[in-house]
C-alpha positions in Angstrom: 163.4 153.5 119.6 163.2 156.6 121.7 160.2 158.4 120.3 156.5 158.4 121.2 153.8 159.8 118.9 151.2 161.7 120.8 147.9 163.2 119.7 146.1 166.3 121.1 142.6 166.5 122.6 139.8 168.9 122.6 140.8 172.5 123.2 143.6 172.5 120.6 141.2 173.2 117.7 141.5 176.4 115.7 139.8 177.6 112.5 142.2 177.0 109.6 144.1 174.1 111.2 145.5 171.6 108.7 144.7 173.7 105.6 148.4 174.5 104.8 149.1 170.7 105.0 146.1 169.9 102.7 147.2 172.7 100.2 150.8 171.5 100.1 150.5 167.7 100.2 148.1 165.4 98.5 148.5 162.8 101.3 147.0 165.3 103.7 144.2 166.3 101.4 143.2 162.7 101.0 142.7 162.3 104.8 140.3 165.3 104.9 138.4 163.9 101.9 138.1 160.6 103.6 136.7 162.2 106.8 134.2 164.2 104.8 133.1 161.1 102.9 132.8 159.1 106.2 130.6 161.8 107.8 128.6 162.6 104.7 129.3 166.3 105.0 132.0 168.9 104.4 133.5 169.0 107.9 136.6 170.5 106.1 134.6 173.7 105.4 134.0 174.1 109.1 137.6 173.3 110.0 139.1 175.8 107.5 136.4 178.5 107.3 134.6 178.3 110.6 132.8 179.9 112.3 134.8 179.1 115.5 131.5 178.5 117.4 130.6 175.7 115.0 134.1 174.1 115.1 134.1 174.2 118.9 130.9 172.0 119.1 132.1 168.8 120.6 130.6 166.7 117.7 132.7 168.7 115.2 135.9 169.4 117.2 136.5 165.7 117.9 136.6 164.3 114.3 138.2 167.6 113.1 141.2 167.3 115.5 141.6 163.6 114.5 141.6 164.6 110.8 144.3 167.1 111.3 146.4 164.6 113.3 146.1 161.9 110.7 146.8 164.4 107.8 150.0 165.4 109.5 151.0 161.8 110.1 150.4 160.9 106.4 152.7 163.8 105.4 155.3 162.5 107.8 155.0 159.1 106.2 155.1 160.3 102.6 157.5 163.2 102.8 159.8 162.2 105.7 159.8 158.5 105.4 158.5 158.1 108.9 156.8 154.9 110.1 154.8 154.5 113.2 155.8 150.8 113.5 159.5 151.6 113.1 159.9 155.0 114.6 157.6 155.0 117.6 158.0 153.0 120.8 154.4 153.9 121.8 151.4 156.0 120.7 149.2 157.9 123.1 146.5 160.5 122.9 144.8 162.9 125.2 141.1 161.9 125.5 139.8 162.0 121.9 143.4 161.9 120.9 143.4 158.2 121.9 141.3 157.5 118.9 143.7 159.4 116.7 146.6 157.4 118.2 144.8 154.1 117.4 144.1 155.2 113.8 147.8 156.2 113.5 148.9 152.8 114.6 146.5 151.0 112.3 144.1 149.7 114.9 141.2 151.7 113.5 140.5 153.0 110.0 140.3 156.8 109.5 136.7 156.4 108.3 135.6 154.4 111.4 137.5 156.8 113.7 135.7 159.8 112.2 132.3 158.2 112.7 133.1 157.0 116.2 134.2 160.5 117.2 131.1 162.1 115.8 129.0 159.6 117.8 131.2 160.3 120.9 131.0 164.0 120.6 127.2 164.0 120.3 126.8 161.5 123.1 129.0 163.4 125.5 127.1 166.6 124.7 123.7 165.0 125.2 124.7 163.1 128.4 124.2 166.1 130.7 121.8 169.0 130.2 123.5 172.4 129.6 124.1 174.1 132.9 124.0 171.0 135.1 127.7 170.2 134.8 131.0 172.0 134.8 134.7 171.6 134.8 137.4 173.5 136.5 141.2 173.7 136.4 143.1 173.5 139.6 146.6 174.8 139.2 149.4 174.3 141.6 148.0 171.3 143.4 149.4 167.8 142.9 147.0 165.0 141.8 146.4 163.6 145.3 145.6 167.0 146.7 143.2 167.7 143.8 141.5 164.3 144.4 141.0 165.2 148.0 139.6 168.6 147.0 137.1 166.9 144.7 136.0 164.4 147.3 135.5 167.2 149.9 133.5 169.3 147.3 131.2 166.4 146.2 128.8 166.5 149.2 126.6 163.9 147.6 127.0 165.1 144.1 129.6 164.1 141.4 133.0 165.8 141.5 135.9 163.9 140.2 139.5 164.4 138.9 138.9 164.3 135.1 142.4 165.1 133.7 145.7 164.8 135.5 147.7 166.8 132.9 150.9 167.1 134.8 152.9 170.1 135.9 150.5 170.8 138.8 147.5 171.0 136.5 144.5 168.9 137.4 141.0 169.4 136.0 137.9 168.4 138.0 134.5 167.6 136.5 131.0 167.0 137.8 127.9 168.8 139.0 128.2 172.5 138.6 127.6 173.3 142.3 130.1 170.7 143.4 132.8 172.0 140.9 132.2 175.5 142.1 132.8 174.3 145.7 136.0 172.6 144.5 137.2 175.9 143.1 136.8 177.6 146.5 138.2 174.7 148.5 141.2 174.5 146.2 142.0 178.2 146.7 142.0 177.6 150.5 144.3 174.6 150.0 147.0 176.6 148.3 146.1 176.3 144.7 147.9 179.0 142.6 144.7 179.4 140.5 141.4 177.6 140.4 138.9 178.5 137.7 135.9 177.2 135.8 136.6 176.2 132.2 134.5 177.3 129.2 133.3 173.8 128.3 130.0 172.6 127.1 129.7 169.5 129.3 131.4 167.8 132.4 133.7 165.3 130.6 135.4 162.3 132.1 133.2 161.9 135.2 130.3 159.6 136.2 127.8 162.0 134.7 129.0 160.8 131.3 127.7 157.3 131.8 125.0 157.7 129.1 127.8 158.5 126.7 129.8 155.5 127.8 126.8 153.3 127.0 126.5 154.9 123.6 130.2 154.3 122.9 129.9 150.6 124.0 127.2 150.2 121.4 129.1 152.0 118.7 132.4 150.3 119.4 130.8 146.9 119.3 130.1 147.3 115.6 133.6 148.4 114.6 136.6 146.2 113.8 139.7 146.9 115.9 143.1 145.5 114.9 146.2 145.1 117.1 148.1 148.4 116.8 151.5 148.5 115.2 153.0 149.7 118.5 151.4 149.6 122.0 148.9 152.3 123.0 149.6 153.8 126.4 145.9 154.3 127.3 144.4 157.1 129.3 142.7 155.1 132.0 145.6 152.8 132.8 148.7 154.9 132.0 150.1 151.6 130.7 150.5 150.0 127.3 147.8 147.8 125.7 147.6 146.0 122.4 144.7 143.5 122.6 141.7 144.7 120.5 139.1 143.6 123.1 140.9 145.4 125.8 141.3 148.5 123.6 137.5 148.5 123.1 136.9 148.1 126.8 139.3 150.9 127.8 137.8 153.3 125.3 134.4 152.8 126.9 135.9 153.3 130.4 137.7 156.4 129.2 134.4 158.3 128.8 133.8 158.4 132.6 137.4 157.8 133.7 140.4 160.0 134.5 142.7 161.0 131.7 146.0 160.0 133.4 148.3 162.0 131.1 151.0 162.8 133.6 151.4 159.1 134.5 151.2 158.1 130.8 154.1 160.5 129.8 156.1 159.4 132.9 155.6 155.7 132.0 156.9 156.3 128.4 159.8 158.4 129.7 160.6 155.6 132.2 160.8 153.1 129.3 163.3 155.0 127.2 161.3 157.7 125.4 163.1 161.0 125.2 161.3 162.5 122.2 157.6 163.1 122.2 156.1 164.1 118.8 152.8 165.9 119.1 151.1 165.2 115.8 148.2 167.6 114.9 146.9 170.9 116.1 148.5 173.0 118.8 151.4 172.6 121.2 149.6 171.7 124.5 151.1 168.3 124.9 154.6 169.4 123.9 154.5 172.0 126.7 153.4 169.5 129.2 156.2 167.0 128.4 158.8 169.4 129.6 157.0 169.7 133.0 156.6 166.0 133.4 159.7 164.2 132.2 163.1 165.7 132.9 165.3 165.9 129.8 162.5 164.9 127.4 161.7 167.1 124.4 158.4 167.7 122.8 158.1 168.4 119.1 154.8 169.7 117.7 154.0 168.8 114.1 151.0 170.6 112.6 152.1 172.5 109.6 154.4 172.1 106.6 157.4 173.8 108.3 157.3 171.2 111.1 157.9 168.2 108.9 161.7 168.7 108.5 162.0 169.2 112.3 160.2 166.0 113.0 162.5 164.1 110.6 165.6 165.6 112.2 164.3 164.7 115.7 163.7 161.0 114.7 166.9 160.7 112.7 168.8 161.9 115.7 167.0 159.3 117.8 167.8 156.4 115.5 171.5 157.3 115.5 171.6 157.9 119.3 
């Protein structure tokens, strides 16, 4: 098995995503209906009709992106005969995408995942008052250099590496003043670009501790099964399968670094050469090429992508 199934995170959302899948395939429509039922509202109306400002709200974007990912996966299963257990060596997801990955591998139900992500989105938004925190992208610095920049910028405040995305792209998160200092320090350390990001809260840093506590409570009441294939989790960049550890790492993930570069490198180092990005956008597919030499990323988010995914996996089985 030379494929990994990966699932995008926040920032990949767009009004209209997944509608072509739902219109063309009953299996996809069923996922959106299940998410609406789980949340007790028509999230699909926001996903397909907008407005964009409403979809971008963290409490909406997170379950919405999961819905699109699972809808695409169900179409792969029903139309292309693809099976996570047979065709994937690993699953992995970027931040909220980790929940999508777990649902894809059967560790969580779609309904439970939708409800967890609604709670997660609201808790992350409420953890820090608007204007207190910020995030910034540092481009052209490696991870160690970005960590050093964040440490220098902290000056008694919180400033941490939140996302190690690979390809010289590291995101820092924390108190707004500290993150602004990090931007200026990074420019002086040779960063190609350093800029604040248009986000609503400082994700994946210690300021998110209230949200981590909310997720500990929410996850305690949800059944988690062993996934069909190992999850390469964000905080370890290593595979896990034990339900209790999965629960623990999902809580840690709220305040911890998303170690995406290391996660992709781990999978590539264990034989994965094809990374299927299942859901909205092509962010992860683009990063694959910058992290793992010779690996290919295939994005599957609309009906035209289904055949390409089937071809990629068929080639992998016969290789």
